[in-house]
Every structure is written in C-alpha cells, then in structure tokens.
C-alpha positions in Angstrom: 76.8 -178.9 86.7 78.4 -182.7 86.5 80.0 -183.6 89.5 82.6 -186.0 87.8 83.1 -183.2 85.7 83.8 -180.6 88.3 86.2 -183.3 89.8 87.9 -183.5 87.0 88.4 -179.5 86.6 89.8 -179.6 90.3 92.2 -182.2 89.7 93.3 -180.6 86.9 93.5 -177.4 88.3 95.6 -178.8 91.8 98.1 -180.8 89.2 98.5 -177.2 87.5 98.8 -175.6 90.8 101.5 -178.3 92.0 103.7 -178.2 89.0 103.4 -174.3 89.6 105.1 -175.2 93.5 102.3 -173.2 94.5 100.4 -173.7 98.0 96.5 -173.3 98.2 97.4 -170.6 100.9 99.3 -168.6 98.0 97.0 -169.1 95.3 94.0 -168.1 97.5 96.3 -165.0 98.6 96.5 -164.3 95.2 93.0 -164.8 94.1 92.6 -162.2 96.7 94.6 -159.5 95.8 93.0 -159.7 92.2 89.6 -159.3 93.7 88.2 -162.6 94.1 86.8 -163.3 98.0 87.8 -166.7 97.9 89.7 -169.1 100.9 92.4 -171.9 101.1 89.4 -173.9 101.9 87.6 -173.4 98.6 90.5 -173.9 96.8 90.5 -177.2 98.6 86.8 -178.1 97.8 87.1 -177.1 94.1 90.4 -179.2 94.2 87.9 -181.9 94.9 84.9 -181.3 93.3 82.9 -180.5 96.2 82.8 -176.6 95.7 81.4 -175.0 92.3 83.8 -173.0 90.3 82.9 -169.5 89.0 84.1 -168.3 85.8 85.8 -165.5 87.1 87.7 -167.7 89.5 88.6 -170.0 86.2 89.5 -166.9 84.6 91.7 -165.7 87.0 93.4 -169.2 88.3 94.1 -169.4 84.7 95.9 -166.0 84.9 97.8 -166.7 88.1 99.1 -170.4 87.3 100.4 -169.0 83.7 98.2 -171.7 81.9 95.5 -172.4 79.6 91.5 -173.3 79.5 92.5 -176.5 77.5 94.5 -177.2 80.6 92.1 -176.4 82.8 88.9 -177.7 81.2 90.7 -181.4 79.9 94.1 -181.7 81.0 95.7 -180.9 77.6 99.1 -179.0 76.8 
C-alpha cells in the first residue's frame, strides 16, 4: 500500500478520535471488546502510518467513533 496514503488515513483517524475526546487506550479497549485483537501501541502506529490497517479494524473504528468511511479515507465530513 502507498505509505503516504496510510499516513493520511492514520492522521484522519487520529483527528476523528481526538475530536471525539477519546484516548488511544480507550479506542483500543473498545476495539478489543468488539473482538478486534489490537493494542494501544498498534493504534499509535496506525495513526502515524507505521502499521497497516485491516478492513475489519476500519469497520469497527468507523462504528466506535461514529464516523463515515469518507471521513476516514478522505477527511470529508
């Protein structure tokens, strides 16, 4: 995958998470409770584009942060 695109997606997720007043730890916990095996460290790496993000993770992040795929992928409202 394109590294620049991964950084963009990660940055978008970070902004959405921060706007929701949610910590990386809380997001990781909610993802774990939803059945996703992920750590706070993995969330941090996703947000800076150092780790690939999987489709099931994107779907759950979308649901937990109550956002849209357009906002995650393109930063659109």
